[in-house]
C-alpha positions as CSV (number, residue, x, y, z in Angstrom):
1,C,20.2,-52.0,28.6
2,E,18.4,-50.7,25.5
3,L,20.9,-47.8,25.1
4,I,23.9,-50.2,25.2
5,K,22.0,-52.5,22.7
6,D,21.6,-55.3,25.2
7,Y,18.1,-55.9,23.8
8,S,17.6,-59.3,25.4
9,S,18.0,-57.9,28.9
10,A,16.0,-54.8,28.0
11,I,13.1,-56.9,26.8
12,K,13.0,-58.9,30.0
13,D,13.0,-55.7,32.1
14,Y,10.3,-54.0,30.0
15,L,8.1,-57.2,30.3
16,K,8.6,-57.0,34.1
17,V,7.5,-53.4,34.1
18,I,4.4,-54.3,32.2
19,E,3.6,-56.9,34.8
20,L,3.7,-54.2,37.4
21,N,2.0,-51.5,35.4
22,K,0.0,-52.2,32.2
23,H,-1.0,-48.6,31.6
24,N,2.2,-47.0,30.5
25,Y,2.2,-46.6,26.8
26,M,5.9,-45.6,26.7
27,V,7.0,-49.0,28.0
28,Y,5.1,-50.8,25.2
29,Y,6.6,-48.4,22.7
30,R,10.2,-49.0,24.0
31,L,9.6,-52.7,24.1
32,G,8.4,-52.6,20.5
33,L,11.6,-50.8,19.5
34,C,13.7,-53.6,21.2
35,Y,11.7,-56.3,19.4
36,L,12.2,-54.5,16.2
37,A,15.9,-54.2,16.8
38,V,16.2,-58.0,17.2
39,N,13.9,-58.5,14.1
40,N,11.0,-60.0,16.1
41,L,8.5,-58.1,13.9
42,T,5.4,-59.9,15.1
43,N,6.0,-59.0,18.8
44,A,7.1,-55.5,17.8
45,L,3.9,-54.9,15.9
46,E,1.9,-56.1,18.9
47,M,3.7,-53.8,21.3
48,F,3.2,-50.7,19.0
49,E,-0.5,-51.5,18.8
50,E,-0.7,-51.7,22.6
51,A,1.1,-48.4,22.9
52,I,-1.4,-46.8,20.5
53,K,-4.4,-48.2,22.4
54,I,-3.2,-46.3,25.5
55,N,-2.1,-43.2,23.7
56,R,-3.5,-42.5,20.3
57,A,-1.3,-39.4,19.9
58,N,1.9,-41.4,19.9
59,Y,2.8,-40.7,16.3
60,D,6.1,-42.6,16.6
61,A,4.2,-45.8,17.5
62,Y,2.1,-45.4,14.3
63,Y,5.2,-44.9,12.2
64,Y,6.9,-48.0,13.5
65,K,3.7,-50.0,13.4
66,G,3.6,-49.2,9.7
67,I,7.3,-50.2,9.3
68,C,6.5,-53.6,10.9
69,Q,3.5,-54.1,8.7
70,R,5.6,-53.3,5.7
71,Y,8.3,-55.8,6.6
72,L,5.8,-58.4,7.4
73,K,4.3,-57.8,3.9
74,Y,1.0,-56.6,5.3
75,Y,1.1,-53.9,2.7
76,E,-2.6,-52.9,2.7
77,D,-2.5,-52.5,6.5
78,A,0.7,-50.6,6.4
79,I,-0.8,-48.1,3.8
80,I,-3.8,-47.6,6.2
81,T,-1.4,-46.9,9.1
82,F,0.8,-44.5,7.0
83,N,-2.4,-42.7,5.7
84,F,-3.6,-42.2,9.3
85,F,-0.2,-40.8,10.2
86,L,-0.2,-38.3,7.3
87,V,-3.8,-37.2,7.9
88,C,-3.5,-36.8,11.7
89,F,0.1,-35.9,12.4
90,I,1.5,-34.1,9.3
91,K,0.9,-30.7,10.8
92,N,2.3,-31.6,14.2
93,K,5.3,-29.2,14.8
94,S,7.2,-32.0,16.7
95,I,7.4,-34.1,13.5
96,T,10.4,-33.4,11.3
97,D,10.5,-33.2,7.5
98,E,12.7,-36.3,7.6
99,Q,10.0,-38.3,9.5
100,I,7.3,-37.2,7.0
101,A,9.6,-38.0,4.1
102,N,10.2,-41.5,5.5
103,V,6.5,-42.1,5.8
104,Y,6.1,-41.2,2.1
105,Y,9.0,-43.5,1.2
106,N,7.6,-46.5,3.1
107,K,4.1,-46.0,1.9
108,G,5.6,-45.8,-1.6
109,R,7.4,-49.1,-1.1
110,C,4.1,-50.7,-0.1
111,L,2.3,-49.4,-3.1
112,L,5.1,-50.5,-5.4
113,S,4.9,-54.0,-3.9
114,L,1.2,-54.1,-4.6
115,G,1.7,-52.9,-8.2
116,R,0.0,-49.6,-7.6
117,F,2.7,-47.8,-9.6
118,N,1.1,-44.4,-10.2
119,E,0.3,-44.0,-6.5
120,A,3.8,-45.1,-5.6
121,I,5.2,-42.5,-8.0
122,Q,3.3,-39.8,-6.1
123,M,4.7,-41.0,-2.8
124,F,8.3,-41.1,-4.0
125,T,7.8,-37.6,-5.6
126,N,6.6,-36.3,-2.2
127,Y,9.7,-37.8,-0.6
128,L,12.0,-36.2,-3.1
129,K,10.4,-32.8,-2.5
130,K,11.8,-33.1,1.1
131,N,15.0,-35.0,0.4
132,K,16.5,-34.7,-3.1
133,N,19.7,-36.7,-2.3
134,S,18.3,-40.2,-2.2
135,Y,19.5,-42.1,-5.2
136,E,17.5,-45.2,-4.1
137,V,14.2,-43.2,-4.3
138,Y,15.0,-41.9,-7.8
139,F,15.6,-45.5,-8.8
140,K,12.4,-46.8,-7.2
141,R,10.4,-44.0,-8.9
142,A,12.0,-44.9,-12.2
143,V,10.9,-48.6,-11.7
144,C,7.4,-47.3,-11.1
145,Y,7.5,-45.1,-14.2
146,Y,8.7,-48.0,-16.3
147,N,6.0,-50.4,-15.0
148,A,3.4,-47.7,-15.5
149,H,4.6,-47.5,-19.2
150,K,6.0,-44.0,-18.7
151,Y,9.3,-44.9,-20.3
152,K,10.4,-41.3,-21.1
153,K,10.1,-40.3,-17.4
154,A,11.8,-43.5,-16.3
155,A,14.7,-42.8,-18.7
156,Y,14.9,-39.2,-17.4
157,D,15.2,-40.3,-13.7
158,L,17.8,-43.0,-14.6
159,S,19.8,-40.5,-16.7
160,Y,19.7,-38.1,-13.8
161,L,21.0,-40.8,-11.5
162,I,23.8,-41.7,-13.8
163,Q,24.8,-38.0,-14.0
164,E,24.6,-37.4,-10.3
165,L,26.6,-40.6,-9.4
166,S,29.2,-39.7,-12.0
167,D,29.5,-36.2,-10.7
168,E,29.8,-37.4,-7.1
169,K,32.5,-39.9,-8.1
170,N,34.5,-37.2,-9.8
171,K,33.9,-34.6,-7.1
172,K,35.1,-36.8,-4.3
173,N,37.7,-38.5,-6.4
174,L,36.6,-41.9,-5.0
175,N,38.3,-44.4,-7.3
176,N,36.4,-47.3,-5.8
177,K,33.0,-45.6,-5.7
178,E,31.7,-47.2,-9.0
179,E,33.1,-50.6,-7.9
180,N,31.2,-50.4,-4.6
181,D,28.0,-49.4,-6.4
182,E,28.3,-51.7,-9.4
183,E,25.1,-53.5,-8.6
184,L,23.2,-50.2,-8.5
185,W,24.9,-49.0,-11.7
186,A,24.1,-52.3,-13.5
187,E,20.4,-52.1,-12.5
188,I,20.2,-48.5,-13.7
189,Y,21.7,-49.3,-17.1
190,F,19.6,-52.4,-17.5
191,L,16.4,-50.6,-16.7
192,R,17.2,-47.6,-18.8
193,S,18.1,-50.0,-21.8
194,K,14.6,-51.5,-21.5
195,A,13.0,-48.0,-21.3
196,Y,15.0,-46.9,-24.4
197,I,13.9,-50.1,-26.3
198,N,10.3,-49.4,-25.5
199,M,10.7,-45.9,-26.8
200,N,12.2,-47.4,-30.0
201,K,15.6,-45.9,-29.2
202,I,17.3,-49.1,-30.1
203,E,20.9,-47.8,-30.4
204,S,20.7,-46.1,-27.0
205,G,19.2,-49.3,-25.5
206,L,22.0,-51.4,-27.0
207,N,24.7,-49.0,-25.6
208,D,23.2,-49.4,-22.1
209,I,23.0,-53.2,-22.4
210,N,26.7,-53.2,-23.3
211,K,27.5,-51.1,-20.2
212,F,25.4,-53.5,-18.1
213,F,27.4,-56.5,-19.3
214,E,30.7,-54.6,-18.7
215,L,29.7,-54.1,-15.1
216,I,28.6,-57.8,-14.8
217,D,32.0,-58.9,-16.2
218,K,33.8,-56.6,-13.6
219,E,31.8,-58.2,-10.8
220,K,32.6,-61.7,-12.1
221,N,36.3,-60.8,-12.2
222,K,36.2,-59.4,-8.7
223,I,34.5,-62.5,-7.4
224,K,37.2,-64.7,-9.0
225,E,39.9,-62.6,-7.5
226,N,38.4,-62.9,-4.0
227,L,38.0,-66.7,-4.5
228,N,41.7,-67.0,-5.6
229,K,42.8,-64.9,-2.6
230,G,40.8,-67.2,-0.3
231,N,42.2,-70.3,-1.9
232,N,45.8,-69.0,-1.6
233,K,45.2,-68.1,2.0
234,D,43.9,-71.6,2.8
235,K,47.0,-73.1,1.2
236,N,49.2,-71.0,3.4
237,N,47.4,-72.0,6.6
238,N,48.4,-75.2,8.6
239,Y,45.5,-77.2,9.9
């Protein structure tokens, strides 16, 4: 049932298994994943904690416990969980670089939410050492740099992002790429404009603000076009 994403049935079956045997950590872990899949974060967190009580070497349960805590905005608790993962399991040969990178990322998101920008910068930097292709992480690190008043570094990350996104668009010849990412592009230009202004690079800041408004106007026009298409479709339908 879990494999075919029938999570409701899977949850019922796992609960029945627990009635019969309360000492199998894997059942609690799998049940936690099912609750997480249906966005029942409170129950998912409880199941991962039960799995850990039975088997403290279950590093996957620690990881998903931290994820639940982050989504539930228990940021301090999530940081403790991710710290434990990094201290106890980082040398485990079964753990992939991707898993470790994801722990850095999620811990960084918690630190960012708490306003602990310098610590978040370190986590995002650790992530990028293992995965350099995440545009979102570069942007999050730039946000932290900006809030930590490291405007030059923020502008550097954002300029890198603009160059990489432009190169990717040209390389793949995806005419709609920029349109699909207009929200990200707008955020990048807006944040870089603020960084430039704080660096007293007023002309560069104004150029970025103009690009920001160009993207906003594009988005407005796209919304208007979609509304007009919807209205015309409604007119053509008989009710």
